[in-house]
A tleap script that builds the chain and sets N, CA, C and O, in Angstrom:
source leaprc.protein.ff14SB
mol = sequence {
  NMET GLN TYR VAL ASP SER VAL GLY TYR LEU
  ALA ALA PHE LEU THR THR ILE ALA PHE VAL
  PRO GLN ALA TRP MET THR TRP LYS ASN LYS
  HIE ALA ARG GLY VAL SER LEU GLY MET TYR
  ILE ILE PHE THR VAL GLY ILE ALA LEU TRP
  LEU ALA TYR GLY ILE LEU ILE GLN VAL TRP
  PRO MET ILE ILE ALA ASN THR ILE THR LEU
  LEU LEU ALA SER PHE ILE LEU VAL MET LYS
  ILE ILE TYR CLYS
}
set mol.1.N position { 41.979 -177.073 -113.223 }
set mol.1.CA position { 41.292 -177.613 -114.380 }
set mol.1.C position { 42.265 -178.274 -115.354 }
set mol.1.O position { 41.870 -179.135 -116.140 }
set mol.2.N position { 43.539 -177.871 -115.303 }
set mol.2.CA position { 44.529 -178.441 -116.200 }
set mol.2.C position { 44.705 -179.937 -115.965 }
set mol.2.O position { 44.939 -180.681 -116.918 }
set mol.3.N position { 44.597 -180.394 -114.716 }
set mol.3.CA position { 44.720 -181.822 -114.431 }
set mol.3.C position { 43.630 -182.625 -115.115 }
set mol.3.O position { 43.845 -183.788 -115.455 }
set mol.4.N position { 42.463 -182.026 -115.325 }
set mol.4.CA position { 41.364 -182.716 -116.012 }
set mol.4.C position { 41.780 -183.022 -117.440 }
set mol.4.O position { 41.571 -184.137 -117.918 }
set mol.5.N position { 42.370 -182.045 -118.133 }
set mol.5.CA position { 42.854 -182.283 -119.489 }
set mol.5.C position { 43.973 -183.318 -119.493 }
set mol.5.O position { 44.050 -184.143 -120.403 }
set mol.6.N position { 44.834 -183.283 -118.493 }
set mol.6.CA position { 45.926 -184.259 -118.408 }
set mol.6.C position { 45.380 -185.673 -118.281 }
set mol.6.O position { 45.891 -186.593 -118.920 }
set mol.7.N position { 44.365 -185.854 -117.475 }
set mol.7.CA position { 43.728 -187.166 -117.336 }
set mol.7.C position { 43.128 -187.586 -118.671 }
set mol.7.O position { 43.266 -188.738 -119.081 }
set mol.8.N position { 42.466 -186.660 -119.347 }
set mol.8.CA position { 41.862 -186.950 -120.647 }
set mol.8.C position { 42.902 -187.347 -121.687 }
set mol.8.O position { 42.712 -188.318 -122.420 }
set mol.9.N position { 44.002 -186.599 -121.755 }
set mol.9.CA position { 45.055 -186.919 -122.712 }
set mol.9.C position { 45.723 -188.253 -122.390 }
set mol.9.O position { 46.034 -189.019 -123.301 }
set mol.10.N position { 45.947 -188.541 -121.116 }
set mol.10.CA position { 46.549 -189.817 -120.739 }
set mol.10.C position { 45.622 -190.979 -121.082 }
set mol.10.O position { 46.067 -191.986 -121.633 }
set mol.11.N position { 44.356 -190.846 -120.764 }
set mol.11.CA position { 43.383 -191.893 -121.105 }
set mol.11.C position { 43.311 -192.084 -122.618 }
set mol.11.O position { 43.279 -193.212 -123.110 }
set mol.12.N position { 43.287 -190.980 -123.343 }
set mol.12.CA position { 43.242 -191.042 -124.803 }
set mol.12.C position { 44.479 -191.738 -125.351 }
set mol.12.O position { 44.371 -192.584 -126.238 }
set mol.13.N position { 45.647 -191.393 -124.834 }
set mol.13.CA position { 46.893 -192.006 -125.290 }
set mol.13.C position { 46.891 -193.511 -125.051 }
set mol.13.O position { 47.205 -194.286 -125.954 }
set mol.14.N position { 46.538 -193.923 -123.839 }
set mol.14.CA position { 46.588 -195.345 -123.495 }
set mol.14.C position { 45.584 -196.176 -124.287 }
set mol.14.O position { 45.925 -197.253 -124.774 }
set mol.15.N position { 44.362 -195.693 -124.422 }
set mol.15.CA position { 43.364 -196.473 -125.153 }
set mol.15.C position { 43.648 -196.498 -126.650 }
set mol.15.O position { 43.299 -197.460 -127.335 }
set mol.16.N position { 44.271 -195.455 -127.152 }
set mol.16.CA position { 44.612 -195.414 -128.573 }
set mol.16.C position { 45.826 -196.279 -128.871 }
set mol.16.O position { 45.821 -197.037 -129.841 }
set mol.17.N position { 46.851 -196.177 -128.062 }
set mol.17.CA position { 48.084 -196.931 -128.286 }
set mol.17.C position { 47.839 -198.436 -128.159 }
set mol.17.O position { 48.611 -199.233 -128.692 }
set mol.18.N position { 46.785 -198.829 -127.466 }
set mol.18.CA position { 46.452 -200.246 -127.320 }
set mol.18.C position { 46.151 -200.893 -128.668 }
set mol.18.O position { 46.265 -202.113 -128.793 }
set mol.19.N position { 45.773 -200.122 -129.673 }
set mol.19.CA position { 45.456 -200.673 -130.988 }
set mol.19.C position { 46.675 -200.857 -131.875 }
set mol.19.O position { 46.601 -201.566 -132.878 }
set mol.20.N position { 47.780 -200.243 -131.533 }
set mol.20.CA position { 48.965 -200.315 -132.388 }
set mol.20.C position { 49.481 -201.752 -132.540 }
set mol.20.O position { 49.777 -202.152 -133.666 }
set mol.21.N position { 49.606 -202.551 -131.470 }
set mol.21.CA position { 50.090 -203.926 -131.663 }
set mol.21.C position { 49.185 -204.760 -132.585 }
set mol.21.O position { 49.685 -205.545 -133.390 }
set mol.22.N position { 47.871 -204.595 -132.473 }
set mol.22.CA position { 46.954 -205.351 -133.339 }
set mol.22.C position { 47.099 -204.902 -134.791 }
set mol.22.O position { 47.137 -205.730 -135.702 }
set mol.23.N position { 47.178 -203.603 -134.999 }
set mol.23.CA position { 47.343 -203.084 -136.362 }
set mol.23.C position { 48.678 -203.550 -136.943 }
set mol.23.O position { 48.741 -203.944 -138.108 }
set mol.24.N position { 49.737 -203.508 -136.145 }
set mol.24.CA position { 51.055 -203.945 -136.618 }
set mol.24.C position { 51.042 -205.431 -136.955 }
set mol.24.O position { 51.553 -205.828 -138.002 }
set mol.25.N position { 50.468 -206.255 -136.090 }
set mol.25.CA position { 50.396 -207.696 -136.341 }
set mol.25.C position { 49.577 -207.982 -137.601 }
set mol.25.O position { 49.942 -208.848 -138.397 }
set mol.26.N position { 48.484 -207.263 -137.781 }
set mol.26.CA position { 47.644 -207.443 -138.965 }
set mol.26.C position { 48.423 -207.071 -140.217 }
set mol.26.O position { 48.360 -207.789 -141.215 }
set mol.27.N position { 49.154 -205.967 -140.185 }
set mol.27.CA position { 49.961 -205.529 -141.324 }
set mol.27.C position { 51.075 -206.542 -141.626 }
set mol.27.O position { 51.292 -206.925 -142.775 }
set mol.28.N position { 51.759 -206.956 -140.586 }
set mol.28.CA position { 52.897 -207.862 -140.728 }
set mol.28.C position { 52.480 -209.224 -141.277 }
set mol.28.O position { 53.145 -209.767 -142.160 }
set mol.29.N position { 51.388 -209.776 -140.762 }
set mol.29.CA position { 50.941 -211.118 -141.143 }
set mol.29.C position { 49.948 -211.129 -142.298 }
set mol.29.O position { 49.614 -212.190 -142.825 }
set mol.30.N position { 49.481 -209.955 -142.687 }
set mol.30.CA position { 48.505 -209.804 -143.778 }
set mol.30.C position { 47.232 -210.609 -143.523 }
set mol.30.O position { 46.627 -211.148 -144.449 }
set mol.31.N position { 46.847 -210.679 -142.276 }
set mol.31.CA position { 45.563 -211.287 -141.928 }
set mol.31.C position { 45.118 -210.751 -140.580 }
set mol.31.O position { 45.906 -210.196 -139.815 }
set mol.32.N position { 43.846 -210.930 -140.315 }
set mol.32.CA position { 43.288 -210.496 -139.040 }
set mol.32.C position { 42.516 -211.653 -138.423 }
set mol.32.O position { 41.380 -211.494 -137.975 }
set mol.33.N position { 43.150 -212.813 -138.410 }
set mol.33.CA position { 42.509 -213.991 -137.808 }
set mol.33.C position { 42.268 -213.742 -136.330 }
set mol.33.O position { 43.056 -213.077 -135.656 }
set mol.34.N position { 41.181 -214.279 -135.848 }
set mol.34.CA position { 40.858 -214.108 -134.443 }
set mol.34.C position { 40.161 -212.789 -134.145 }
set mol.34.O position { 39.798 -212.510 -133.002 }
set mol.35.N position { 39.979 -211.986 -135.178 }
set mol.35.CA position { 39.287 -210.709 -135.013 }
set mol.35.C position { 37.904 -210.862 -135.620 }
set mol.35.O position { 37.776 -211.157 -136.809 }
set mol.36.N position { 36.882 -210.667 -134.826 }
set mol.36.CA position { 35.508 -210.802 -135.289 }
set mol.36.C position { 35.139 -209.641 -136.213 }
set mol.36.O position { 35.264 -208.476 -135.835 }
set mol.37.N position { 34.686 -209.965 -137.420 }
set mol.37.CA position { 34.284 -208.939 -138.373 }
set mol.37.C position { 33.128 -208.113 -137.826 }
set mol.37.O position { 33.151 -206.885 -137.906 }
set mol.38.N position { 32.121 -208.775 -137.273 }
set mol.38.CA position { 30.969 -208.069 -136.704 }
set mol.38.C position { 31.368 -207.116 -135.596 }
set mol.38.O position { 30.890 -205.983 -135.538 }
set mol.39.N position { 32.248 -207.576 -134.715 }
set mol.39.CA position { 32.711 -206.728 -133.617 }
set mol.39.C position { 33.444 -205.519 -134.149 }
set mol.39.O position { 33.238 -204.409 -133.658 }
set mol.40.N position { 34.295 -205.706 -135.142 }
set mol.40.CA position { 35.067 -204.571 -135.652 }
set mol.40.C position { 34.206 -203.583 -136.423 }
set mol.40.O position { 34.481 -202.383 -136.409 }
set mol.41.N position { 33.176 -204.067 -137.091 }
set mol.41.CA position { 32.248 -203.139 -137.762 }
set mol.41.C position { 31.545 -202.277 -136.720 }
set mol.41.O position { 31.498 -201.053 -136.842 }
set mol.42.N position { 31.002 -202.923 -135.700 }
set mol.42.CA position { 30.301 -202.189 -134.638 }
set mol.42.C position { 31.257 -201.256 -133.911 }
set mol.42.O position { 30.917 -200.105 -133.637 }
set mol.43.N position { 32.437 -201.742 -133.601 }
set mol.43.CA position { 33.421 -200.937 -132.893 }
set mol.43.C position { 33.830 -199.706 -133.701 }
set mol.43.O position { 33.912 -198.604 -133.158 }
set mol.44.N position { 34.084 -199.894 -134.993 }
set mol.44.CA position { 34.511 -198.791 -135.846 }
set mol.44.C position { 33.417 -197.734 -135.966 }
set mol.44.O position { 33.707 -196.538 -135.929 }
set mol.45.N position { 32.177 -198.158 -136.109 }
set mol.45.CA position { 31.063 -197.208 -136.136 }
set mol.45.C position { 30.965 -196.482 -134.794 }
set mol.45.O position { 30.728 -195.274 -134.757 }
set mol.46.N position { 31.145 -197.207 -133.704 }
set mol.46.CA position { 31.114 -196.592 -132.378 }
set mol.46.C position { 32.202 -195.542 -132.210 }
set mol.46.O position { 31.950 -194.467 -131.665 }
set mol.47.N position { 33.397 -195.842 -132.671 }
set mol.47.CA position { 34.497 -194.873 -132.591 }
set mol.47.C position { 34.181 -193.648 -133.437 }
set mol.47.O position { 34.455 -192.522 -133.021 }
set mol.48.N position { 33.608 -193.853 -134.621 }
set mol.48.CA position { 33.223 -192.719 -135.472 }
set mol.48.C position { 32.203 -191.832 -134.753 }
set mol.48.O position { 32.263 -190.607 -134.851 }
set mol.49.N position { 31.279 -192.447 -134.040 }
set mol.49.CA position { 30.286 -191.672 -133.295 }
set mol.49.C position { 30.919 -190.937 -132.109 }
set mol.49.O position { 30.549 -189.799 -131.820 }
set mol.50.N position { 31.873 -191.581 -131.420 }
set mol.50.CA position { 32.587 -190.900 -130.340 }
set mol.50.C position { 33.367 -189.714 -130.891 }
set mol.50.O position { 33.444 -188.664 -130.253 }
set mol.51.N position { 33.946 -189.883 -132.075 }
set mol.51.CA position { 34.655 -188.772 -132.709 }
set mol.51.C position { 33.691 -187.630 -133.017 }
set mol.51.O position { 33.989 -186.468 -132.740 }
set mol.52.N position { 32.542 -187.961 -133.586 }
set mol.52.CA position { 31.540 -186.930 -133.885 }
set mol.52.C position { 31.109 -186.219 -132.600 }
set mol.52.O position { 30.969 -184.996 -132.578 }
set mol.53.N position { 30.902 -186.983 -131.548 }
set mol.53.CA position { 30.522 -186.404 -130.258 }
set mol.53.C position { 31.614 -185.468 -129.742 }
set mol.53.O position { 31.326 -184.360 -129.288 }
set mol.54.N position { 32.857 -185.915 -129.813 }
set mol.54.CA position { 33.976 -185.083 -129.376 }
set mol.54.C position { 34.063 -183.785 -130.161 }
set mol.54.O position { 34.360 -182.732 -129.597 }
set mol.55.N position { 33.806 -183.857 -131.453 }
set mol.55.CA position { 33.812 -182.655 -132.285 }
set mol.55.C position { 32.670 -181.726 -131.876 }
set mol.55.O position { 32.856 -180.514 -131.766 }
set mol.56.N position { 31.498 -182.299 -131.653 }
set mol.56.CA position { 30.339 -181.488 -131.285 }
set mol.56.C position { 30.536 -180.751 -129.957 }
set mol.56.O position { 30.113 -179.605 -129.806 }
set mol.57.N position { 31.180 -181.421 -128.999 }
set mol.57.CA position { 31.385 -180.767 -127.698 }
set mol.57.C position { 32.775 -180.132 -127.589 }
set mol.57.O position { 33.116 -179.545 -126.562 }
set mol.58.N position { 33.564 -180.252 -128.643 }
set mol.58.CA position { 34.885 -179.621 -128.759 }
set mol.58.C position { 35.841 -180.006 -127.626 }
set mol.58.O position { 36.401 -179.146 -126.946 }
set mol.59.N position { 36.010 -181.300 -127.443 }
set mol.59.CA position { 36.934 -181.827 -126.435 }
set mol.59.C position { 38.119 -182.444 -127.175 }
set mol.59.O position { 38.004 -183.523 -127.757 }
set mol.60.N position { 39.255 -181.753 -127.148 }
set mol.60.CA position { 40.407 -182.159 -127.944 }
set mol.60.C position { 40.979 -183.526 -127.621 }
set mol.60.O position { 41.324 -184.251 -128.555 }
set mol.61.N position { 41.105 -183.932 -126.353 }
set mol.61.CA position { 41.616 -185.294 -126.116 }
set mol.61.C position { 40.737 -186.349 -126.796 }
set mol.61.O position { 41.249 -187.321 -127.350 }
set mol.62.N position { 39.431 -186.157 -126.752 }
set mol.62.CA position { 38.496 -187.088 -127.364 }
set mol.62.C position { 38.616 -187.057 -128.893 }
set mol.62.O position { 38.568 -188.100 -129.545 }
set mol.63.N position { 38.769 -185.877 -129.449 }
set mol.63.CA position { 38.889 -185.737 -130.904 }
set mol.63.C position { 40.174 -186.399 -131.405 }
set mol.63.O position { 40.154 -187.166 -132.367 }
set mol.64.N position { 41.273 -186.096 -130.749 }
set mol.64.CA position { 42.569 -186.647 -131.179 }
set mol.64.C position { 42.594 -188.166 -131.035 }
set mol.64.O position { 42.965 -188.875 -131.970 }
set mol.65.N position { 42.201 -188.664 -129.867 }
set mol.65.CA position { 42.242 -190.105 -129.619 }
set mol.65.C position { 41.322 -190.857 -130.567 }
set mol.65.O position { 41.709 -191.882 -131.129 }
set mol.66.N position { 40.121 -190.358 -130.746 }
set mol.66.CA position { 39.182 -191.087 -131.594 }
set mol.66.C position { 39.526 -190.979 -133.073 }
set mol.66.O position { 39.179 -191.874 -133.845 }
set mol.67.N position { 40.191 -189.919 -133.486 }
set mol.67.CA position { 40.655 -189.837 -134.867 }
set mol.67.C position { 41.704 -190.911 -135.128 }
set mol.67.O position { 41.633 -191.633 -136.123 }
set mol.68.N position { 42.676 -191.010 -134.229 }
set mol.68.CA position { 43.735 -192.010 -134.390 }
set mol.68.C position { 43.175 -193.419 -134.258 }
set mol.68.O position { 43.505 -194.294 -135.059 }
set mol.69.N position { 42.332 -193.646 -133.258 }
set mol.69.CA position { 41.743 -194.965 -133.062 }
set mol.69.C position { 40.879 -195.356 -134.252 }
set mol.69.O position { 40.886 -196.516 -134.666 }
set mol.70.N position { 40.135 -194.401 -134.808 }
set mol.70.CA position { 39.310 -194.687 -135.988 }
set mol.70.C position { 40.183 -195.101 -137.162 }
set mol.70.O position { 39.830 -196.027 -137.893 }
set mol.71.N position { 41.309 -194.441 -137.355 }
set mol.71.CA position { 42.219 -194.826 -138.440 }
set mol.71.C position { 42.757 -196.242 -138.229 }
set mol.71.O position { 42.769 -197.047 -139.160 }
set mol.72.N position { 43.201 -196.545 -137.009 }
set mol.72.CA position { 43.732 -197.875 -136.720 }
set mol.72.C position { 42.652 -198.950 -136.846 }
set mol.72.O position { 42.888 -199.996 -137.451 }
set mol.73.N position { 41.488 -198.704 -136.286 }
set mol.73.CA position { 40.400 -199.684 -136.347 }
set mol.73.C position { 39.936 -199.878 -137.789 }
set mol.73.O position { 39.632 -200.999 -138.196 }
set mol.74.N position { 39.879 -198.802 -138.558 }
set mol.74.CA position { 39.484 -198.906 -139.965 }
set mol.74.C position { 40.502 -199.716 -140.757 }
set mol.74.O position { 40.135 -200.508 -141.625 }
set mol.75.N position { 41.781 -199.513 -140.456 }
set mol.75.CA position { 42.833 -200.292 -141.107 }
set mol.75.C position { 42.648 -201.784 -140.834 }
set mol.75.O position { 42.687 -202.599 -141.755 }
set mol.76.N position { 42.445 -202.136 -139.564 }
set mol.76.CA position { 42.260 -203.539 -139.197 }
set mol.76.C position { 41.004 -204.092 -139.863 }
set mol.76.O position { 41.012 -205.218 -140.359 }
set mol.77.N position { 39.934 -203.315 -139.878 }
set mol.77.CA position { 38.684 -203.751 -140.506 }
set mol.77.C position { 38.885 -204.000 -141.999 }
set mol.77.O position { 38.425 -205.016 -142.521 }
set mol.78.N position { 39.557 -203.096 -142.683 }
set mol.78.CA position { 39.811 -203.279 -144.110 }
set mol.78.C position { 40.672 -204.503 -144.359 }
set mol.78.O position { 40.403 -205.273 -145.281 }
set mol.79.N position { 41.695 -204.692 -143.553 }
set mol.79.CA position { 42.545 -205.880 -143.700 }
set mol.79.C position { 41.738 -207.157 -143.443 }
set mol.79.O position { 41.936 -208.165 -144.121 }
set mol.80.N position { 40.846 -207.111 -142.482 }
set mol.80.CA position { 39.999 -208.269 -142.192 }
set mol.80.C position { 39.131 -208.607 -143.396 }
set mol.80.O position { 38.965 -209.778 -143.738 }
set mol.81.N position { 38.581 -207.586 -144.035 }
set mol.81.CA position { 37.712 -207.790 -145.196 }
set mol.81.C position { 38.537 -208.276 -146.396 }
set mol.81.O position { 38.128 -209.206 -147.091 }
set mol.82.N position { 39.675 -207.663 -146.637 }
set mol.82.CA position { 40.503 -208.023 -147.796 }
set mol.82.C position { 41.064 -209.435 -147.672 }
set mol.82.O position { 40.994 -210.217 -148.621 }
set mol.83.N position { 41.617 -209.763 -146.513 }
set mol.83.CA position { 42.307 -211.037 -146.335 }
set mol.83.C position { 41.470 -212.118 -145.676 }
set mol.83.O position { 41.985 -213.196 -145.378 }
set mol.84.N position { 40.207 -211.860 -145.445 }
set mol.84.CA position { 39.257 -212.811 -144.837 }
set mol.84.C position { 39.986 -213.857 -144.032 }
set mol.84.O position { 39.355 -214.738 -143.449 }
savepdb mol mol.pdb
quit
């Protein structure tokens, strides 16, 4: 059963770390051009719901990954709104 958690943690790590370059570029350039506002609103709400689901079923890889991804996606969304 331990391999199941390992797969979950690896998947969580890879999908979460994929947002770091976008967040870094947005921070560095102070804009989020090329990022659809509608998509990021829907995506951020979706991540929040995945986080809630992970909390409800108490799956730590899902909770950790979606917490970090929600922070990164929220950062990009806020930068998109601020710097239009």
